[in-house]
Backbone atoms as SQL, in Angstrom:
CREATE TABLE atoms (id INTEGER PRIMARY KEY, chain TEXT, resi INTEGER, resn TEXT, atom TEXT, x REAL, y REAL, z REAL);
INSERT INTO atoms VALUES
  (1, 'A', 1, 'UNK', 'N', -11.095, -17.670, 1.566),
  (2, 'A', 1, 'UNK', 'CA', -9.593, -17.688, 1.565),
  (3, 'A', 1, 'UNK', 'C', -9.627, -16.275, 0.940),
  (4, 'A', 2, 'UNK', 'N', -8.864, -15.390, 1.550),
  (5, 'A', 2, 'UNK', 'CA', -8.067, -14.468, 0.893),
  (6, 'A', 2, 'UNK', 'C', -7.757, -14.167, -0.728),
  (7, 'A', 3, 'UNK', 'N', -7.847, -13.046, -0.806),
  (8, 'A', 3, 'UNK', 'CA', -7.233, -12.489, -2.123),
  (9, 'A', 3, 'UNK', 'C', -5.878, -12.189, -2.441),
  (10, 'A', 4, 'UNK', 'N', -5.655, -11.651, -1.067),
  (11, 'A', 4, 'UNK', 'CA', -4.479, -11.147, -0.950),
  (12, 'A', 4, 'UNK', 'C', -3.347, -11.612, 0.394),
  (13, 'A', 5, 'UNK', 'N', -2.132, -11.080, 0.560),
  (14, 'A', 5, 'UNK', 'CA', -1.555, -11.608, 1.510),
  (15, 'A', 5, 'UNK', 'C', -1.249, -10.318, 2.997),
  (16, 'A', 6, 'UNK', 'N', -1.146, -10.357, 3.990),
  (17, 'A', 6, 'UNK', 'CA', -0.528, -9.543, 4.490),
  (18, 'A', 6, 'UNK', 'C', 1.091, -9.452, 4.567),
  (19, 'A', 7, 'UNK', 'N', 1.587, -8.456, 4.610),
  (20, 'A', 7, 'UNK', 'CA', 2.769, -8.275, 4.968),
  (21, 'A', 7, 'UNK', 'C', 3.169, -7.431, 5.956),
  (22, 'A', 8, 'UNK', 'N', 4.524, -8.108, 6.572),
  (23, 'A', 8, 'UNK', 'CA', 5.047, -7.136, 7.997),
  (24, 'A', 8, 'UNK', 'C', 5.751, -6.012, 7.091),
  (25, 'A', 9, 'UNK', 'N', 5.706, -4.953, 8.078),
  (26, 'A', 9, 'UNK', 'CA', 6.761, -3.963, 7.649),
  (27, 'A', 9, 'UNK', 'C', 8.057, -4.470, 7.295),
  (28, 'A', 10, 'UNK', 'N', 8.797, -5.108, 8.306),
  (29, 'A', 10, 'UNK', 'CA', 9.968, -5.780, 7.629),
  (30, 'A', 10, 'UNK', 'C', 10.262, -6.581, 6.514),
  (31, 'A', 11, 'UNK', 'N', 9.128, -7.215, 5.697),
  (32, 'A', 11, 'UNK', 'CA', 9.140, -8.005, 4.828),
  (33, 'A', 11, 'UNK', 'C', 8.698, -7.037, 3.652),
  (34, 'A', 12, 'UNK', 'N', 8.102, -5.886, 3.770),
  (35, 'A', 12, 'UNK', 'CA', 8.075, -4.945, 3.167),
  (36, 'A', 12, 'UNK', 'C', 9.207, -4.240, 2.814),
  (37, 'A', 13, 'UNK', 'N', 10.054, -3.961, 3.211),
  (38, 'A', 13, 'UNK', 'CA', 11.659, -3.413, 3.552),
  (39, 'A', 13, 'UNK', 'C', 12.313, -4.140, 2.622),
  (40, 'A', 14, 'UNK', 'N', 12.237, -5.460, 2.803),
  (41, 'A', 14, 'UNK', 'CA', 12.701, -6.646, 1.710),
  (42, 'A', 14, 'UNK', 'C', 12.601, -6.317, 0.700),
  (43, 'A', 15, 'UNK', 'N', 11.089, -6.362, 0.241),
  (44, 'A', 15, 'UNK', 'CA', 10.534, -6.278, -1.166),
  (45, 'A', 15, 'UNK', 'C', 11.055, -4.924, -1.624),
  (46, 'A', 16, 'UNK', 'N', 11.068, -3.579, -0.985),
  (47, 'A', 16, 'UNK', 'CA', 11.792, -2.506, -1.518),
  (48, 'A', 16, 'UNK', 'C', 13.099, -2.648, -1.922),
  (49, 'A', 17, 'UNK', 'N', 13.664, -3.143, -1.196),
  (50, 'A', 17, 'UNK', 'CA', 15.358, -3.680, -1.581),
  (51, 'A', 17, 'UNK', 'C', 15.749, -4.137, -2.768),
  (52, 'A', 18, 'UNK', 'N', 14.590, -5.161, -3.081),
  (53, 'A', 18, 'UNK', 'CA', 14.393, -5.821, -4.330),
  (54, 'A', 18, 'UNK', 'C', 14.127, -5.325, -5.195),
  (55, 'A', 19, 'UNK', 'N', 13.306, -4.229, -4.849),
  (56, 'A', 19, 'UNK', 'CA', 12.962, -3.247, -5.929),
  (57, 'A', 19, 'UNK', 'C', 11.750, -3.434, -6.922),
  (58, 'A', 20, 'UNK', 'N', 10.849, -4.822, -6.831),
  (59, 'A', 20, 'UNK', 'CA', 9.649, -5.264, -7.541),
  (60, 'A', 20, 'UNK', 'C', 8.538, -5.335, -6.821),
  (61, 'A', 21, 'UNK', 'N', 7.921, -3.695, -6.620),
  (62, 'A', 21, 'UNK', 'CA', 6.853, -3.608, -6.300),
  (63, 'A', 21, 'UNK', 'C', 5.914, -2.583, -6.390),
  (64, 'A', 22, 'UNK', 'N', 4.937, -2.344, -6.324),
  (65, 'A', 22, 'UNK', 'CA', 3.952, -1.039, -6.496),
  (66, 'A', 22, 'UNK', 'C', 3.529, -0.887, -5.084),
  (67, 'A', 23, 'UNK', 'N', 3.835, 0.624, -4.573),
  (68, 'A', 23, 'UNK', 'CA', 3.799, 0.675, -3.306),
  (69, 'A', 23, 'UNK', 'C', 2.441, 1.862, -3.551),
  (70, 'A', 24, 'UNK', 'N', 1.126, 1.383, -2.711),
  (71, 'A', 24, 'UNK', 'CA', -0.036, 2.286, -2.821),
  (72, 'A', 24, 'UNK', 'C', -0.306, 2.993, -1.672),
  (73, 'A', 25, 'UNK', 'N', -0.194, 4.159, -1.102),
  (74, 'A', 25, 'UNK', 'CA', -0.815, 4.894, 0.140),
  (75, 'A', 25, 'UNK', 'C', -2.084, 5.252, -0.142),
  (76, 'A', 26, 'UNK', 'N', -3.270, 4.677, 0.280),
  (77, 'A', 26, 'UNK', 'CA', -4.853, 4.829, 0.143),
  (78, 'A', 26, 'UNK', 'C', -5.501, 5.931, 1.301),
  (79, 'A', 27, 'UNK', 'N', -4.288, 6.583, 1.918),
  (80, 'A', 27, 'UNK', 'CA', -4.907, 7.533, 3.141),
  (81, 'A', 27, 'UNK', 'C', -5.283, 8.837, 2.290),
  (82, 'A', 28, 'UNK', 'N', -5.912, 9.655, 3.121),
  (83, 'A', 28, 'UNK', 'CA', -6.460, 10.856, 2.928),
  (84, 'A', 28, 'UNK', 'C', -5.179, 11.895, 2.679),
  (85, 'A', 29, 'UNK', 'N', -5.770, 12.845, 1.987),
  (86, 'A', 29, 'UNK', 'CA', -4.404, 14.054, 1.933),
  (87, 'A', 29, 'UNK', 'C', -4.130, 14.211, 3.437),
  (88, 'A', 30, 'UNK', 'N', -5.002, 14.934, 3.994),
  (89, 'A', 30, 'UNK', 'CA', -4.437, 15.711, 5.071),
  (90, 'A', 30, 'UNK', 'C', -3.508, 14.208, 6.208),
  (91, 'A', 31, 'UNK', 'N', -3.489, 12.678, 6.036),
  (92, 'A', 31, 'UNK', 'CA', -2.733, 11.944, 6.368),
  (93, 'A', 31, 'UNK', 'C', -1.599, 12.017, 5.855),
  (94, 'A', 32, 'UNK', 'N', -1.178, 11.822, 4.492),
  (95, 'A', 32, 'UNK', 'CA', -0.523, 11.625, 3.956),
  (96, 'A', 32, 'UNK', 'C', 0.332, 13.322, 3.863),
  (97, 'A', 33, 'UNK', 'N', 0.258, 14.275, 4.478),
  (98, 'A', 33, 'UNK', 'CA', 1.044, 15.267, 4.426),
  (99, 'A', 33, 'UNK', 'C', 2.075, 14.934, 5.487),
  (100, 'A', 34, 'UNK', 'N', 1.516, 14.308, 6.674),
  (101, 'A', 34, 'UNK', 'CA', 2.194, 13.892, 7.622),
  (102, 'A', 34, 'UNK', 'C', 3.643, 12.991, 7.342),
  (103, 'A', 35, 'UNK', 'N', 3.325, 12.260, 5.900),
  (104, 'A', 35, 'UNK', 'CA', 4.584, 11.567, 5.795),
  (105, 'A', 35, 'UNK', 'C', 4.242, 10.555, 4.903),
  (106, 'A', 36, 'UNK', 'N', 5.159, 9.887, 3.847),
  (107, 'A', 36, 'UNK', 'CA', 4.508, 8.693, 2.994),
  (108, 'A', 36, 'UNK', 'C', 5.743, 7.682, 3.070),
  (109, 'A', 37, 'UNK', 'N', 5.558, 6.421, 2.823),
  (110, 'A', 37, 'UNK', 'CA', 6.539, 5.730, 2.696),
  (111, 'A', 37, 'UNK', 'C', 7.200, 5.916, 1.472),
  (112, 'A', 38, 'UNK', 'N', 8.655, 5.991, 1.011),
  (113, 'A', 38, 'UNK', 'CA', 9.500, 6.099, 0.048),
  (114, 'A', 38, 'UNK', 'C', 8.824, 5.430, -1.190),
  (115, 'A', 39, 'UNK', 'N', 8.658, 6.271, -2.549),
  (116, 'A', 39, 'UNK', 'CA', 8.144, 5.154, -3.263),
  (117, 'A', 39, 'UNK', 'C', 6.770, 5.026, -3.473),
  (118, 'A', 40, 'UNK', 'N', 6.219, 5.370, -2.820),
  (119, 'A', 40, 'UNK', 'CA', 4.754, 4.852, -2.413),
  (120, 'A', 40, 'UNK', 'C', 3.814, 6.132, -3.549),
  (121, 'A', 41, 'UNK', 'N', 3.034, 5.719, -3.805),
  (122, 'A', 41, 'UNK', 'CA', 1.853, 6.405, -5.167),
  (123, 'A', 41, 'UNK', 'C', 0.799, 6.585, -4.364),
  (124, 'A', 42, 'UNK', 'N', 0.353, 7.538, -4.180),
  (125, 'A', 42, 'UNK', 'CA', -0.634, 7.947, -3.431),
  (126, 'A', 42, 'UNK', 'C', -2.205, 8.054, -4.445),
  (127, 'A', 43, 'UNK', 'N', -2.966, 6.861, -3.884),
  (128, 'A', 43, 'UNK', 'CA', -4.377, 7.069, -4.503),
  (129, 'A', 43, 'UNK', 'C', -5.570, 6.954, -3.170),
  (130, 'A', 44, 'UNK', 'N', -6.321, 7.861, -3.188),
  (131, 'A', 44, 'UNK', 'CA', -7.170, 8.117, -1.893),
  (132, 'A', 44, 'UNK', 'C', -8.110, 6.888, -2.382),
  (133, 'A', 45, 'UNK', 'N', -8.264, 6.025, -0.816),
  (134, 'A', 45, 'UNK', 'CA', -9.298, 4.886, -1.201),
  (135, 'A', 45, 'UNK', 'C', -10.440, 5.132, -1.842),
  (136, 'A', 46, 'UNK', 'N', -11.362, 6.389, -1.995),
  (137, 'A', 46, 'UNK', 'CA', -12.665, 6.763, -2.467),
  (138, 'A', 46, 'UNK', 'C', -12.031, 6.854, -4.302),
  (139, 'A', 47, 'UNK', 'N', -11.123, 7.322, -4.520),
  (140, 'A', 47, 'UNK', 'CA', -10.681, 7.714, -5.641),
  (141, 'A', 47, 'UNK', 'C', -9.906, 6.149, -6.526),
  (142, 'A', 48, 'UNK', 'N', -10.146, 5.137, -5.862),
  (143, 'A', 48, 'UNK', 'CA', -9.372, 3.882, -6.592),
  (144, 'A', 48, 'UNK', 'C', -10.211, 3.380, -7.602),
  (145, 'A', 49, 'UNK', 'N', -11.406, 3.572, -7.443),
  (146, 'A', 49, 'UNK', 'CA', -12.056, 2.998, -8.501),
  (147, 'A', 49, 'UNK', 'C', -12.199, 3.738, -9.916),
  (148, 'A', 50, 'UNK', 'N', -11.650, 4.945, -9.672),
  (149, 'A', 50, 'UNK', 'CA', -11.366, 5.654, -10.859),
  (150, 'A', 50, 'UNK', 'C', -9.884, 5.742, -11.631),
  (151, 'A', 51, 'UNK', 'N', -8.911, 4.986, -10.147),
  (152, 'A', 51, 'UNK', 'CA', -7.652, 5.082, -10.744),
  (153, 'A', 51, 'UNK', 'C', -7.106, 3.921, -11.126),
  (154, 'A', 52, 'UNK', 'N', -7.398, 3.057, -10.528),
  (155, 'A', 52, 'UNK', 'CA', -6.974, 1.405, -10.606),
  (156, 'A', 52, 'UNK', 'C', -5.933, 1.285, -11.569),
  (157, 'A', 53, 'UNK', 'N', -6.648, 1.702, -13.051),
  (158, 'A', 53, 'UNK', 'CA', -5.730, 1.259, -13.873),
  (159, 'A', 53, 'UNK', 'C', -4.572, 2.017, -14.116),
  (160, 'A', 54, 'UNK', 'N', -4.136, 2.886, -13.305),
  (161, 'A', 54, 'UNK', 'CA', -2.930, 3.546, -13.140),
  (162, 'A', 54, 'UNK', 'C', -1.671, 2.420, -12.952),
  (163, 'A', 55, 'UNK', 'N', -2.560, 1.211, -12.289),
  (164, 'A', 55, 'UNK', 'CA', -1.268, 0.143, -11.862),
  (165, 'A', 55, 'UNK', 'C', -1.249, -0.811, -12.694),
  (166, 'A', 56, 'UNK', 'N', -0.083, -1.223, -12.854),
  (167, 'A', 56, 'UNK', 'CA', 0.611, -2.209, -13.810),
  (168, 'A', 56, 'UNK', 'C', 0.358, -3.531, -13.083),
  (169, 'A', 57, 'UNK', 'N', -0.592, -4.668, -13.853),
  (170, 'A', 57, 'UNK', 'CA', -0.819, -5.941, -13.165),
  (171, 'A', 57, 'UNK', 'C', 0.212, -7.129, -13.532),
  (172, 'A', 58, 'UNK', 'N', 1.643, -6.375, -13.674),
  (173, 'A', 58, 'UNK', 'CA', 2.753, -7.666, -13.739),
  (174, 'A', 58, 'UNK', 'C', 3.202, -7.285, -12.773),
  (175, 'A', 59, 'UNK', 'N', 3.522, -6.428, -11.732),
  (176, 'A', 59, 'UNK', 'CA', 4.250, -6.375, -10.396),
  (177, 'A', 59, 'UNK', 'C', 3.203, -6.368, -9.249),
  (178, 'A', 60, 'UNK', 'N', 3.771, -7.095, -8.453),
  (179, 'A', 60, 'UNK', 'CA', 3.503, -7.017, -6.833),
  (180, 'A', 60, 'UNK', 'C', 2.688, -5.929, -6.096),
  (181, 'A', 61, 'UNK', 'N', 2.076, -5.305, -5.951),
  (182, 'A', 61, 'UNK', 'CA', 1.268, -4.302, -5.389),
  (183, 'A', 61, 'UNK', 'C', 1.141, -4.278, -3.454),
  (184, 'A', 62, 'UNK', 'N', 2.028, -3.644, -3.107),
  (185, 'A', 62, 'UNK', 'CA', 1.490, -3.262, -1.553),
  (186, 'A', 62, 'UNK', 'C', 0.478, -2.386, -1.246),
  (187, 'A', 63, 'UNK', 'N', -0.356, -2.083, -0.568),
  (188, 'A', 63, 'UNK', 'CA', -1.388, -1.351, -0.319),
  (189, 'A', 63, 'UNK', 'C', -1.038, -0.921, 1.283),
  (190, 'A', 64, 'UNK', 'N', -1.525, 0.337, 1.952),
  (191, 'A', 64, 'UNK', 'CA', -1.077, 0.552, 3.084),
  (192, 'A', 64, 'UNK', 'C', -2.016, 1.860, 3.138),
  (193, 'A', 65, 'UNK', 'N', -2.666, 1.769, 4.503),
  (194, 'A', 65, 'UNK', 'CA', -3.246, 3.499, 5.166),
  (195, 'A', 65, 'UNK', 'C', -2.843, 3.403, 6.277),
  (196, 'A', 66, 'UNK', 'N', -3.516, 3.897, 7.527),
  (197, 'A', 66, 'UNK', 'CA', -3.250, 4.179, 8.772),
  (198, 'A', 66, 'UNK', 'C', -2.922, 2.898, 9.455),
  (199, 'A', 67, 'UNK', 'N', -4.119, 1.959, 9.582),
  (200, 'A', 67, 'UNK', 'CA', -4.112, 0.953, 10.150),
  (201, 'A', 67, 'UNK', 'C', -3.556, -0.494, 9.929),
  (202, 'A', 68, 'UNK', 'N', -4.259, -0.970, 8.348),
  (203, 'A', 68, 'UNK', 'CA', -4.452, -1.795, 7.668),
  (204, 'A', 68, 'UNK', 'C', -5.604, -2.121, 7.191),
  (205, 'A', 69, 'UNK', 'N', -7.022, -1.403, 7.861),
  (206, 'A', 69, 'UNK', 'CA', -8.450, -1.967, 7.517),
  (207, 'A', 69, 'UNK', 'C', -8.610, -1.078, 6.074),
  (208, 'A', 70, 'UNK', 'N', -8.429, 0.420, 5.565),
  (209, 'A', 70, 'UNK', 'CA', -8.845, 0.626, 4.462),
  (210, 'A', 70, 'UNK', 'C', -8.256, -0.157, 3.345),
  (211, 'A', 71, 'UNK', 'N', -6.693, -0.321, 3.686),
  (212, 'A', 71, 'UNK', 'CA', -5.673, -1.007, 2.581),
  (213, 'A', 71, 'UNK', 'C', -6.296, -2.666, 2.617),
  (214, 'A', 72, 'UNK', 'N', -6.918, -2.753, 3.522),
  (215, 'A', 72, 'UNK', 'CA', -7.839, -4.703, 3.044),
  (216, 'A', 72, 'UNK', 'C', -8.552, -4.451, 2.174),
  (217, 'A', 73, 'UNK', 'N', -9.534, -3.299, 2.334),
  (218, 'A', 73, 'UNK', 'CA', -10.375, -2.967, 1.090),
  (219, 'A', 73, 'UNK', 'C', -10.304, -2.342, 0.268),
  (220, 'A', 74, 'UNK', 'N', -9.329, -1.939, -0.136),
  (221, 'A', 74, 'UNK', 'CA', -8.192, -1.608, -1.254),
  (222, 'A', 74, 'UNK', 'C', -7.755, -2.758, -1.838),
  (223, 'A', 75, 'UNK', 'N', -7.117, -3.821, -1.124),
  (224, 'A', 75, 'UNK', 'CA', -6.815, -4.904, -1.669),
  (225, 'A', 75, 'UNK', 'C', -7.958, -5.590, -2.297),
  (226, 'A', 76, 'UNK', 'N', -9.398, -6.210, -1.412),
  (227, 'A', 76, 'UNK', 'CA', -10.053, -6.548, -2.258),
  (228, 'A', 76, 'UNK', 'C', -10.997, -6.222, -3.671),
  (229, 'A', 77, 'UNK', 'N', -10.850, -4.719, -3.293),
  (230, 'A', 77, 'UNK', 'CA', -11.576, -4.376, -4.773),
  (231, 'A', 77, 'UNK', 'C', -10.552, -4.396, -5.795),
  (232, 'A', 78, 'UNK', 'N', -9.005, -4.106, -5.611),
  (233, 'A', 78, 'UNK', 'CA', -8.094, -4.648, -6.679),
  (234, 'A', 78, 'UNK', 'C', -8.456, -6.366, -6.967),
  (235, 'A', 79, 'UNK', 'N', -8.551, -7.130, -6.056),
  (236, 'A', 79, 'UNK', 'CA', -8.727, -8.916, -6.914),
  (237, 'A', 79, 'UNK', 'C', -9.366, -8.678, -7.592),
  (238, 'A', 80, 'UNK', 'N', -10.467, -8.007, -7.023),
  (239, 'A', 80, 'UNK', 'CA', -12.105, -8.000, -8.024),
  (240, 'A', 80, 'UNK', 'C', -11.649, -7.512, -9.402),
  (241, 'A', 81, 'UNK', 'N', -10.897, -6.612, -9.368),
  (242, 'A', 81, 'UNK', 'CA', -10.346, -6.166, -10.903),
  (243, 'A', 81, 'UNK', 'C', -9.333, -6.700, -11.437),
  (244, 'A', 82, 'UNK', 'N', -9.062, -8.095, -11.150),
  (245, 'A', 82, 'UNK', 'CA', -8.198, -9.157, -11.688),
  (246, 'A', 82, 'UNK', 'C', -6.626, -9.194, -11.275),
  (247, 'A', 83, 'UNK', 'N', -6.401, -8.030, -10.059),
  (248, 'A', 83, 'UNK', 'CA', -4.898, -8.230, -9.378),
  (249, 'A', 83, 'UNK', 'C', -4.524, -9.471, -8.868),
  (250, 'A', 84, 'UNK', 'N', -3.329, -10.060, -9.174),
  (251, 'A', 84, 'UNK', 'CA', -3.481, -11.431, -8.212),
  (252, 'A', 84, 'UNK', 'C', -2.206, -11.357, -7.083),
  (253, 'A', 85, 'UNK', 'N', -1.223, -10.328, -7.095),
  (254, 'A', 85, 'UNK', 'CA', -0.142, -10.329, -6.519),
  (255, 'A', 85, 'UNK', 'C', -0.188, -8.834, -5.583),
  (256, 'A', 86, 'UNK', 'N', -1.251, -9.431, -4.593),
  (257, 'A', 86, 'UNK', 'CA', -1.360, -8.123, -3.651),
  (258, 'A', 86, 'UNK', 'C', -1.170, -8.471, -2.150),
  (259, 'A', 87, 'UNK', 'N', -0.906, -7.470, -1.586),
  (260, 'A', 87, 'UNK', 'CA', -0.155, -7.493, -0.024),
  (261, 'A', 87, 'UNK', 'C', -0.859, -6.465, 0.651),
  (262, 'A', 88, 'UNK', 'N', -1.116, -6.473, 1.550),
  (263, 'A', 88, 'UNK', 'CA', -1.600, -5.451, 2.576),
  (264, 'A', 88, 'UNK', 'C', -0.822, -5.318, 3.763),
  (265, 'A', 89, 'UNK', 'N', -0.094, -3.836, 4.082),
  (266, 'A', 89, 'UNK', 'CA', 0.668, -3.732, 4.977),
  (267, 'A', 89, 'UNK', 'C', 0.219, -3.894, 6.396),
  (268, 'A', 90, 'UNK', 'N', 0.456, -4.880, 7.160),
  (269, 'A', 90, 'UNK', 'CA', -0.201, -5.156, 8.257),
  (270, 'A', 90, 'UNK', 'C', 0.285, -4.043, 9.461),
  (271, 'A', 91, 'UNK', 'N', -0.630, -3.521, 9.990),
  (272, 'A', 91, 'UNK', 'CA', -0.758, -2.335, 11.044),
  (273, 'A', 91, 'UNK', 'C', -0.686, -1.103, 10.340),
  (274, 'A', 92, 'UNK', 'N', -0.459, -1.251, 8.985),
  (275, 'A', 92, 'UNK', 'CA', -0.248, -0.023, 8.196),
  (276, 'A', 92, 'UNK', 'C', 0.965, 0.830, 8.731),
  (277, 'A', 93, 'UNK', 'N', 0.603, 2.298, 8.078),
  (278, 'A', 93, 'UNK', 'CA', 2.188, 3.184, 8.246),
  (279, 'A', 93, 'UNK', 'C', 2.223, 3.073, 9.871),
  (280, 'A', 94, 'UNK', 'N', 1.193, 2.970, 10.868),
  (281, 'A', 94, 'UNK', 'CA', 1.408, 3.111, 12.197),
  (282, 'A', 94, 'UNK', 'C', 2.169, 1.978, 12.440),
  (283, 'A', 95, 'UNK', 'N', 2.483, 0.509, 11.943),
  (284, 'A', 95, 'UNK', 'CA', 2.785, -0.123, 12.308),
  (285, 'A', 95, 'UNK', 'C', 4.607, 0.058, 11.824),
  (286, 'A', 96, 'UNK', 'N', 4.459, 0.673, 10.866),
  (287, 'A', 96, 'UNK', 'CA', 5.681, 0.752, 9.845),
  (288, 'A', 96, 'UNK', 'C', 6.739, 1.934, 10.778),
  (289, 'A', 97, 'UNK', 'N', 6.089, 3.228, 11.152),
  (290, 'A', 97, 'UNK', 'CA', 6.598, 3.601, 12.015),
  (291, 'A', 97, 'UNK', 'C', 7.290, 3.225, 13.137),
  (292, 'A', 98, 'UNK', 'N', 6.272, 2.555, 13.796),
  (293, 'A', 98, 'UNK', 'CA', 6.697, 1.680, 15.113),
  (294, 'A', 98, 'UNK', 'C', 8.037, 0.793, 15.158),
  (295, 'A', 99, 'UNK', 'N', 8.104, 0.255, 13.884),
  (296, 'A', 99, 'UNK', 'CA', 9.133, -0.492, 13.589),
  (297, 'A', 99, 'UNK', 'C', 10.468, 0.559, 13.306),
  (298, 'A', 100, 'UNK', 'N', 10.175, 1.845, 13.546),
  (299, 'A', 100, 'UNK', 'CA', 11.162, 2.778, 13.398),
  (300, 'A', 100, 'UNK', 'C', 11.487, 3.048, 11.951),
  (301, 'A', 101, 'UNK', 'N', 10.911, 2.784, 10.930),
  (302, 'A', 101, 'UNK', 'CA', 11.336, 2.931, 9.707),
  (303, 'A', 101, 'UNK', 'C', 10.774, 4.170, 9.001),
  (304, 'A', 102, 'UNK', 'N', 11.316, 4.419, 8.020),
  (305, 'A', 102, 'UNK', 'CA', 11.534, 5.975, 7.308),
  (306, 'A', 102, 'UNK', 'C', 10.592, 6.552, 6.708),
  (307, 'A', 103, 'UNK', 'N', 9.700, 7.627, 6.886),
  (308, 'A', 103, 'UNK', 'CA', 9.225, 8.439, 6.154),
  (309, 'A', 103, 'UNK', 'C', 9.811, 9.336, 5.171),
  (310, 'A', 104, 'UNK', 'N', 8.854, 9.859, 4.775),
  (311, 'A', 104, 'UNK', 'CA', 9.564, 11.108, 3.591),
  (312, 'A', 104, 'UNK', 'C', 8.277, 12.208, 3.216),
  (313, 'A', 105, 'UNK', 'N', 8.476, 13.423, 2.779),
  (314, 'A', 105, 'UNK', 'CA', 7.267, 14.170, 2.489),
  (315, 'A', 105, 'UNK', 'C', 6.965, 13.663, 0.984),
  (316, 'A', 106, 'UNK', 'N', 5.638, 13.953, 0.962),
  (317, 'A', 106, 'UNK', 'CA', 4.957, 13.768, -0.606),
  (318, 'A', 106, 'UNK', 'C', 5.590, 14.822, -1.669),
  (319, 'A', 107, 'UNK', 'N', 5.830, 13.893, -2.249),
  (320, 'A', 107, 'UNK', 'CA', 6.662, 14.509, -3.789),
  (321, 'A', 107, 'UNK', 'C', 5.057, 14.806, -4.977);
């Protein structure tokens, strides 16, 4: 059984509106330079073992990448660190964009 759940772009948008989540972008710097989902924290997947402690454990975490593969690996890693409310954005930022949802410049 998976230790995280898949989430659709529309479900993520609903969670964002409720305001109770941590959004983590695990893409590389060059990918993020093209745009990021508003409110996302950028932690490159390779840096996650050194930076996972920057995430609070009391709020659901939604992880995304380009297509959903790297973020699935990130969710598995975070589950090993004890996080329980984990979500992987199905289809990654590609699916988010295909749904017509907005991007912002990385701050």
